[in-house]
N, C-alpha and C positions, 0 to 999 in steps of 0.2 A: 636291220637284219641280224639274226642270231649268228653266232659263230658256228663254224663247222662242228666243233666239239658239242655245242649245245644241240645242234640239229641232229647229231648222231647219238644223242642221249647221254651227254656228259654229265658229270655230277655237279655242274655249276648251280648254285642256289638261284632260283628264279627271283627276279626283281619285279615288284608290282609296278604297273604303269601309274604315273601320277594321275590325280583326278582329272586334270585338264586333258592329258593325252588319252586317257581312257574314254573321256567324253567325246573327243574328236574321233577316236577309232570306232566307237559305237555308232556315232552319227554317220560315218562313211559306210559302215556295214549296213545300217538301216537303209541308206540310200540305195546301196547295191541290192538289198532284198526287195525294195519296192520296185525297182526297174526290172529285176530278175523275175519277180512274180507277175508283173505286168506283162512281160513278154511270154511267160510260161502259158498263159491262157490261150495265146495265139499259136502255140506250138505243141499243145498236148491236150489230154482230157477230152471234154465234150467237143471242143472245136475240131480236133483231129478225127474224133469218132464221126461227127457230122460230115466232115470233108470226105471220109472214106465211104460213108453211106451214100453221099451225093454222087460218088463215082461207081456205085453199084456193089459195094462190099457186103458180104454176108455176115451173120452173127459170129461165125467162126473166125472170119478175118478181123472183125472188130475185137474179138477176144485176143487174137494174136497181137494186134497193135498195142493193146493195153498190157499184154504180157511182156512185150518188148520193153515197154516203159519201166516195168518193175525189174526186168532182167539187167537194167543198168547197174544194179548193185553187185552183180557177179563180176564186174570189171574192176572192183576195188583192189584186188590183189596186185593188178598191174600198177595202180596208183601207189600202192605201198612200196613197190620196187623203185618207182620214180623218186619218191621222197627220200630214198637212201642217198641220192646224188644231188637232188635239188631241194630248195626250201619248200616248206609246206604251202605258203601263200603263192609262190611262183607256180607250183604244180596245180593248185586249186584254180588260180586265175587264168592261166594259159590253156588248161584243159577246158575251162568254161568257154573260152574263145573258140576252141576247137569244136565244141558241141553245136554252136550256132553255125559255124562254117559248114559242118556236116549236114545241116538241114537244108542248105541252099538248093539241092536237086529237086526238092518238092515243088519249087516254084514252076518247074516245067510240067508238072503233072496235068494241069488243066489243058495244056496244049494237046497232049495225047488224048485226053478224055474227049476233047472237042472233035477229034478225028475218029472217035469210036474205038480207040485203043485203050479200053478201060484197064486191061490187064497190065499194060506198061505203066499207065498212070498210077495204079495202086502199087505197082512194084517200086516206082520212084518214091511214093509216100512211105512205103515200108523201109526203103533204103535210107531216106532222110531220118525217119524215126529211129532206125537201128544205129545210125551214126551218131545221132543226138544222144542216144542212150549209152553208147560206147564211151564217148568222151566225158559224159556226165558221170559215169561210174568211176573213171580215173580221177576226176576232180573231187568227187565226194569224199575221198580219203582225207581231204583237208577240212571238211565241214565240221566234224565234231571237235577236232583240236582248236580250230578258229573260234567256234562258238564257246567251247569250254574256256579258252583263254580270255575272251572278252567277258564271259560271265563271271569269272573269278577275279578279273583285273590283273592277272599275271602273277599274283602272290600265292604263297602256300596256304594261307587261311582263306576258306571260302567266303565270298561276300554274301551278305544277307539278301541281296537282290538278284541272286543267280537265276532263280525261277522266273522272277519278274522280267529280266532281260530276255530270256528265251520266249516268254509269253508275248512281250512287246514285239519281238521279231515275228512271231506268228500273227499278231494283229496287223502289222504292216504288210505282211504277205497277203493277208485276206483283204485288206483295204485296196491293195494294188489289183488283186484279182477281181474285186468288185468293180473297180474303175474300168479295167479293160473288158470285163464281162459286159458292162453296160454299153460300151462302145460297140462291141461285137453284136449285141442284140439289136442295136439301132440300125446298123448298116447291112446286116445279113438279110433281113426280111424273112417271110415265111418260106420261100423257096429260092434260096440263094444259089447262084451259079458257082462252079468251081473257081472261076476267076475272082469272085469275091473272097473266097478262102485264100487264094494266092496273095491278094492284097493284105489280108490279115497276117499272113506269114511274114510279109515284108515289114510290117509294123513291129511284129514280135522280134524279128532279127535286129532291127535298128535299136530298139530299147534294150535288148539283151547285150549287144556290143557295148553300149554306153555304160551299163551296169558293171561290166568287167573292169572298166577304168577305176571305179570306186573299190572294187574287190581287191585289186592289186595294190591299193593304198593301205590295206590292213596291216598292222604290225605283225611281225613273225612270231608265232607262238613259241614259247620256251618250255623245255622239259616235257614235251609231248611225244617225242620220238622214243621208241624203245632202244635198248642197247643194240649196237650194230650186229651182235652175234645172235640176237633173238630170232626165234622162228615163229611164224604165224601159226604153224601146226602145233608147236609146243605150247604157245600161249593159249590156243584154243583148247587143247587137252587139259591144261591147268584150270582154265576158266570153267569148263563144263563139269569139273569135279565139285565146284561150289554148287550145292543144290539150289540156292536162291537164284544165282545167275542162270543156271540151267533151266529152272522153272520159268523164269522171266522170259528167256529167249524163245522157248517153245510156245509160251502163251502169246508173246508178241508176234511170232510167226503165224499162229492160228488166227489172231485178230487181223493181221495183214491179209491173210487168205480171205477172210470174210469181207473185209473192206474192199479189197481188190475185186472180188467177185460181185459184191452187191452194188457198190457205187459206180463201177465201170459201166454197168448196164442200166443205170437210172435214165440217161438220155434215150436209150433204145426203148426202155419201158414206156416212157412218155409218148414216143412215136408209135410203137406197135400197138399198145393197148388203148391209147386215147387220141391217136392221130394228131399229135401236136406238131406245129410248124417249127422250123429251125430257129426262128426268132424267139418263140416261146420257150424252147429248150434252153437257149442261152440266158433267158430271163431266170429260169430255174437255177441255172449254174450261178447266176449272180446272187440269188437267194442263198445258195450254198455258201458262197463267200461271206454273205452277211451272217450266216450261222457260225462260221469260223470266227468272225470278228466278235460277235457277242460272247462266244466261248472264251476268246482271248481276254476280253474285258473282265469277265468273271474270274477266269483262272489266274490272271495276274494279281488279283487281290488276295487269293487264298493259297496258291500253290506253295509259296515259301513258308507259310505258317501252318497249314494243315498237313503238308507233305504230299508226295506224289502217289503213294499207293491208294488211298481212298478215292482220289480223283480218277485214277486209272480204272478203278472198278465202277465208279459212278458214271463216267463218260461212256464206258463200254455198255453199261446198262441203258443209257440213253440211245446209243446206236441200235440196240436190240428193239427198243420201243419204236424207233423210226421205221424198222423193217416189218414189224408186226402187222400194220394195216394192209400192206401189200400181200401178206400171206393169208390174211383172214377175210378181207373185203373183196368180193368179186367185182370186176370192172364193169359188169353189166348192172350193178346195183342201181336202184331208183335214185339214190343219192347223187349219181353222176349224170342225171338227165339234163342238167344245165351246164353250160360251159364254165360258169362262175364257180360252181361246186367242184368241177374237175380241176380248175386252176388252183383253187384253194387247197385241195387235197395234195396235188403235186408240189405246190409251193411248201406246204408243211412238211412233206416227206423229205424234200431236198434240204430245207433249212435245218430240221432236227437231225438228219443223218450227218450233215456236215458238222453241226454243233457237237454231236457225240463222238464221231470218229476222229475229227481234228483234235478234240480234247483228249481222246484216248492216246493219239500219237504224241501230242505235246506232253502229257503226263508220263507216257512211257519213256520219252527221251530224258525228262527230268529225273525219273527213277533210275535210268541207266547212268547218268552222271553222278548220282548219289551212291551208286553201287560199285562203280569201276574206279580203281586208283588212277591218278593222273598219268603216271608213266605207262599205263597199259591202254590209254584211251585210243591211240591210233590203231594198235592191233585189234582191240576188241570192237572198234568201230566197224572193221571189216565184217566181224561176226554179226554185229547189230544190223548193219545194212543188208548183209547176206540173208539174214532171217526175214527182214522186211521185204527184200526183193523176191526171195523164194516164195514166201507166202502170197505176195501180191501177184506175181507172175502165174503161179499155179492157179490162183483164184480166178484171174482174168481169163486165162486160157481154158480152164475147165468150165468156166461159166458159159463161154460161147458154145463149146461143144455140148454142154448139158442142155442149153436152150434149143439148139438145132436138133438134138436127140429127142427132146420132148415133141418138137414139131413133126419129126419123122414118125413118131408113134401116134400121131393123129390128134394131139392135144391142141386146143386153141391157144392163141397168144395169152389170153387171160388165165387159163388154167396152167399154162407153162410157167408163167411168172409167179403164180400162187405157190406152186410146188417149189420153184427156185428159191423164193424168199422164205418159205417155210423151212427149207433145209438149212438156210443160213441162220435163222433164228434158233434152231436147235443147237448148231455149232456155237453160237454166241452164248447161249445159256450154259453150256458145258464149260466154256472158257471162263465165264464169270464165276462159276462155282469153284474152279481150281485157283482163281486169283486170291481167294481168301487165305491161301497158304503162303503167299509171298511175305517176305520179311517186312516189317513195318518201317524200319529205318527212322524211328523217332516220329513217325507221323501220327495224326489223330485217327480215330476210328471212323468207319463209314457213317455211323449214326451221328457222331459229332459233326462230321463234314457236311452232311445233309442239313443238319440243324443250322449251321452257319450259312450255307448257300441259300436257305430259305428265310434267313433272318436279315432284314434290312439294317437292324441295329448292329449286328456283328459285321456285316459287309461295310457299313459306314466306319466302324472302328478299325477294320483292316485297311480301309482307304486312308484313314488318318495315320496309321502306322507306316504305310508305304510313303506317305508324304514326309513323315518324320525321318525315315531312312535317308531321304534325299536332302533333307534340310541341313544347312551348315550355318544357320543364323540362330543364335540363342533366343532372340526375341520371337522368332517364328516358331522355334521349338516350344517355348513357353505357351504360346497361343494354341498350338496344336495339341499339346498335352492337356491344357485346360478343356478343350473341346472333347478330347478323348475321355476325360473323366466324366463328362456328361453323357457320353456314348459308351458307358462302361461295358466291357466284355471280358468274360473269364479267359478267353483265348488270347486276349491282348496283354494279360498281366505279365507273362514272362518277358516279353519284349520291353515292356515299360521298365522292368528292373534295370535294363542297361542304362536308362537315363538317370538312375540314382547314382551312377558312377561319373556323371558329367562333372567337368571342372567348374561349371557355372552353378552358383548357389541357387539362383532362381529356378533353373531347370530342375535341380534335384527337389526343390520344395514343391514345385508344381506336379512333379511325378508322384510325390507322396500324397498330395491332395487328390490326385486322380484315384489313387488306391482307396483313399478315405471315402470317396463317393460310391465305391462299388459295394454291391450287396453281399458279396462273398469273396473270400481270398483263398488262394491255394496254399498248401502247406509250405511250398517253396518260398512264396512271398512272405509268409509269417516268419520263417526262419531268417529271411533277409532283414525283416523289420527288427527282429531281436538283435541282430548284429548292429543295425543302425542305432538302436538305443544305447548300446555299449560303447560305440566308437565315435559318435558325432555329437558329443555334448556341446552346448551353447550354440548349436546351429540347427540341425534338423531332427535331433533325437527326440525332442518333445512331441513332434508331430507323429513320429513312428510309434511312440508310446501311446499317444491318443488313438491311433488306428488300431493298435493291439487291444485296447479296451473295448473297441467296437467289434472287432473281428477275431480276437485272439482266443486261445484255448488254455487249458490248465498248464501247458508247457511254457506259456509266457510268464507265469507268475514268479518263478525264481529269479528270472532276469529283472523283472520289474521291481521286485523287493530289494534287490541289490542296488537299485538306482534311487531308492528313497532318500538316502542321506548324501546325495551328490551336491556339489556347489551350484549347479545349474538350476536356478529356481523354477524356470519354465518346465524343465524336465521333471523336477520334483513334484510340481503341481499336477502335471499330466499323468505321472505314474500313480499318484494317490487315487485319482479319479478312475484310471484304468483298472487298478486292483479292485476298486469298489464295483465297477461294472462286471468284473469277472467273478464277483462274489467271494473275494478272499477275506474272510472274517478274521483270520489269524493276523492280518496286518493292522487291525483296529488299534491295538495299543500303541504301535509305532506312529500311526496317523494322529492319534490323540496327542502324543508327545510332540510331534512336529507342530501341531496346532498351538500347543501351549508355549513352545519355545521360540518359534519363528516370529520375526518382526516384519517379514515381507508380506505385504497385503495380498499379493497374488497367491502365495503359498497358503496363507490362512484361509482365504476364500475357497481354494481347492480342497483343503483338508475338511472344511465344514461341509462342502458339497459331497465329498467322498463318504463321510459319515452319514449324510442324509440318504445317499444311494443305498448304503448298507443297512439303512433303517435301524441303526444301532442306538437303541434306547438307553443302553448302559453308558453311552457317550454324552448324555445330556449334562452331567456335572462338568465334564471337560469343556463343553461348549459354553456353559455359563461362566466358568472360570476365565475363559479366554476373552470375555467381554471386559474384564477389569484389568487384565495384564497390559501394562504400558499404554493404556487408553487408546485402543485401535481407532483408526478413522471411522467415521460414521458409515461409509459405504461398505466397510468390512463388517462392522457390527450388524448392519442390516442383513447381510448375507447369513450371518450366524443365527440371527433371530428367525429368519425364514427357514433355514435348515432345521431348527428346533421345531418349528410349527409343522414341518413336513414329517418329522419323526413322530410327533404327537398325533399325526393323522388329522390335522385340522386345517391344512394349508389351503384347501379349496375355498373355505369360508373366510379364513383369516386374511389371505393375500389381498383381496380387493380393499378391505378395510385398512390394512397396513399401508397400502399404496397411498390412500387418501391421507393417512396420518403422517407419512413422510413428507407429503406435499404441504400440509397445513395441520399442525397438531390439534388445534381446537376443533377444526372440522372433522378430523379423524375420530376424536373422542366423542363428538356429537353423534356421528354415524354409528359408533359402537354403542352409545346409550340407546339410540333408536332401535338397533338390532336386538339389544337385550330386552326391550319392551315387548318385542314380537316373540321372543323365545321363552322368557321366564313367566310362567303362568301364575305363580304364587306371589301376591302383592308384597307380603312381608319379605320374601326372599329378594324380590326386585328392589325394594327400598334399601335393604341391607347392601346389596351389590352396588347400587348407585352411590350410597354413602361412602363405601370403601373406595370407589373410583374417584369420588370427589377429593377424598383424603390423599389418594395416591398421586393425583395430578394437580393437587392444590398448589397455592403459591409457595408454600414451604416445600411441599413435595418430598418430604423426607421419610414419612411413615408408610411402610407397606405392611404393617402388622395386621390391619383389618382385612386386607385382601388375602394375605397369607392364610388367615384363619378361615376365611370364606372358601378358599380353594380346598383346604383340608376337609372342611365339613361337607362340601358338595361333590367332591371328586370320587372317582371309582378306581383310579390307578395310583396307589400309594407311592410307587417309585417316582412317577412324574410329579405328583403333587408335592412330595418332599423336596425335590430339586427346586421347584418354583417358589415354594414358601421360604426355603432357606435363602434363595437369591433375593427375595424381597426384603428379608431381614438383614441382609449383609450391607453394612454401611459403606463398603467400597464399591458397590454396584449402583451406579447412578444413571445408567443408560435408559432413556425413556422408552426405547423400543422394546426392551425386555419387560418393562412394566406394562406396556400395552399388550404384549403377548400374555402376560400373567392374567390381566383383566379379561382378555378374550377367551382364555382357555376354558373356564367353566361353562361358557355359553355353547361351545361346539363339541366338547368332548362327549363321547357316547355315554348316554344315561347320566348326564350331569344335572344341571339345575332344573331341568324339566321334570325330574322326579324327586326333587329335593323336598 
C-alpha cells in the first residue's frame, strides 16, 4: 500500500513495478475483469431489459432502467471524497462489493410478479439497479487510476504496451460476456419465467463477489491522487479551457448519447419489429460480445502504433454503418420473409454495432490517457465518466420516451424504429465530422490507419512488433526481427530503430538487415543509419552504409565520403559501392586511388564493382594497372576483368565465355574461337584474329602485339582500344584473363569486326 503522503498527492517519485510484480498484478486484474464481466451480463443490459419486459415494463421504463445504469457515473464525486481518506484500491474493491449487495433485493421480484404485483416487482428491480449503479459510481473513481497504473507499470515513462494492456482488458471483458451470454441463451428459452431471471441474478452475484477478491489484490496506484487542496470544480474549469480536452469531452458525451440510445433498444427492436424470443435476443447479445472481441484483437495490434484518434473516428464510423440499415430498410421488406434472413440481419447489426461502439469507447479511453497528465487522472476521471454517464443516461431515457411518443402518434413499430435510428445516424455523422479537429497526439492519419487495418501484411508486422515488445530473449528477438524483415512495413520502421540500441550485436545486425529488405525507408531511419555509419566501425556500420546505397539520398553522400579512408575495410568497401549506387561521380578519383593502393582483396573487389556501377570508362586505365600491382589473387583479378567488360558494355556476351575460361582455359579459348567463327563474316579478318589469338595464348604467350594491332584496326572506341592495346604490350601484365578480355572485345563491341 502507498503511504498516506503518496495517497494524498505527495511529491514522492513513483517507483515502477518490477516485471514480475507487474505481470502478477495484471494477471490478477485480468481475472477480476473476467469474473466481473461474466457477472455483469446477469445484472445489466439485455438481461435486465428482458427481465423488466417479462414483468410488463413499458419502453419508457426500459429507458429509465438503462438511464439509471448510465447515471452511475454521477456518483463519482462521492468516490472522490472517499479516496481522500481511504486508498484507491480499498475504495474501488469494497464499493464493488457494495454494488453486488445492493442488487440482492431483485431476487424477490419474481415472487411479487407471480402474485400479480408487477408494480412492486418492477420497483424491486429498479431499486436493485439503482443501488447497483450508486455503489458502482463510487467504485469507478478508482478505475482509471488502477488501469493507468497497470498500463504504465507505475513508472514515469509510459510503456509501449499501454494501449495493448487496455485492449487486452477489453478482450477479456468481451470473452467473459460471450461465455455468460451463451449460458443465458441456453437456459432462458424462448419465453423464460421471472424465476429463470432470478437464477441468473444469483449466478451473477456469486461470480461478482469472487471477482472482488482479485480486485482487492491489486497494488495501490501511486501519484494518481491530486493535491489535498485541489478542487474538482477548479480542475474542471482548468481542463475545459483546453480546447482539445473540451472538444473531446463533448464529442465523447455525444457518442455516449448515441450509443446509450441506440444499443439499449436493440433487444427491444428485435422483439417489437421481428418478434424474436428471449433466447434469440440473448444469442444476439452473445454476438455483440463477439464483435467486441474481434474489435479488441484488431485494436490491440494497432492502437499503440497508429494512435487513438484515427481509431476513434474509424470505430465511430463503423457504429454509424451498423445503424444505417435499421434507418433505411423497412422491417416488412421481402428480404425478411424467412427467419434465416431475419436472424442474419439482426446478428449482423448486433455484431457490427458492438464492434464499432466498443472500439470507439476503447479508443476514447486510450485518447483520454494520452491527453491527461497523470496527477490529474483522478479528478478528470470524474469528468470523463460524468460525460459518459450523462450522454448515456440522456440517450437511454430519451430513447424510451421517443419510441413511446412515436407510438402515441400512430406510427407502427417498424416506422418508429426507422425514425429512431435515422435520428441517431444524423447525430453520429455530425460527431464524426467534428472529430477531425481533435489533436492528433502523434497518431497516424485516418487514411494510413485504414490502409493498415485492411492490410494483412501490416497487421502481421504489427503482431510481430507486439511480440517483440514482450520478448526478453535475444535469440527470440533475432528470430522475430528476421521475420519482420520479410513482412516489411513502413509503419514498423520507427519501432525497429529501438532494436539498433540493443546491447546484443546479433539483435542490432538483424534489425539492420530488416531495414535492408524494405522497399522504402523514412527520413528518420536514414538519419539514424548515417549516425550508425559514423559511430559503429568494425561492427554494423558497413551494413548501414550498404543500406544507404540502396535507400539513401544525396544527404548521405558527405557522410559516406568521409568514411572512404577509414581502417574498417568492410565499411570502406560498402561505402564505395553505396556512393556508386547514389551516382556520386565526384568520388571516382578517390575510389581509383583506393583500388590502386589497397592490398585488401575485399576492398579491391568493392572498388572495381563501384567503378562498374558508375560506368566510369575513364577508370579503365586504373583497373588495368591494378591487375599488375602486387600480383592480386586470381579471384580479385577476375572481378576486375568482369568489371571492365561491364564498363565496355560487352558483359552479357562475355561473361558465359569467361566462366568457361576460368574453369578450363583451353575449353574457354575453343568456345571463343567458335563464337568468332559465327560473328566475323570476312574470312581474312577471321584468319587474322585466329592467328593473333594463337600467338596470344601460345606456349610462350608473351606477345600481344598482333592482337593489340587487330583491336586498334577494328575498333570504334579509341579510348577503350588504347587501354587494351597498351595493356597487351605491357610486359608486366601477364594475367590471362585480361588477354581473354582483349581477344573477346572486338567480337562484341558495337560495330566491330562485323563491319571490318
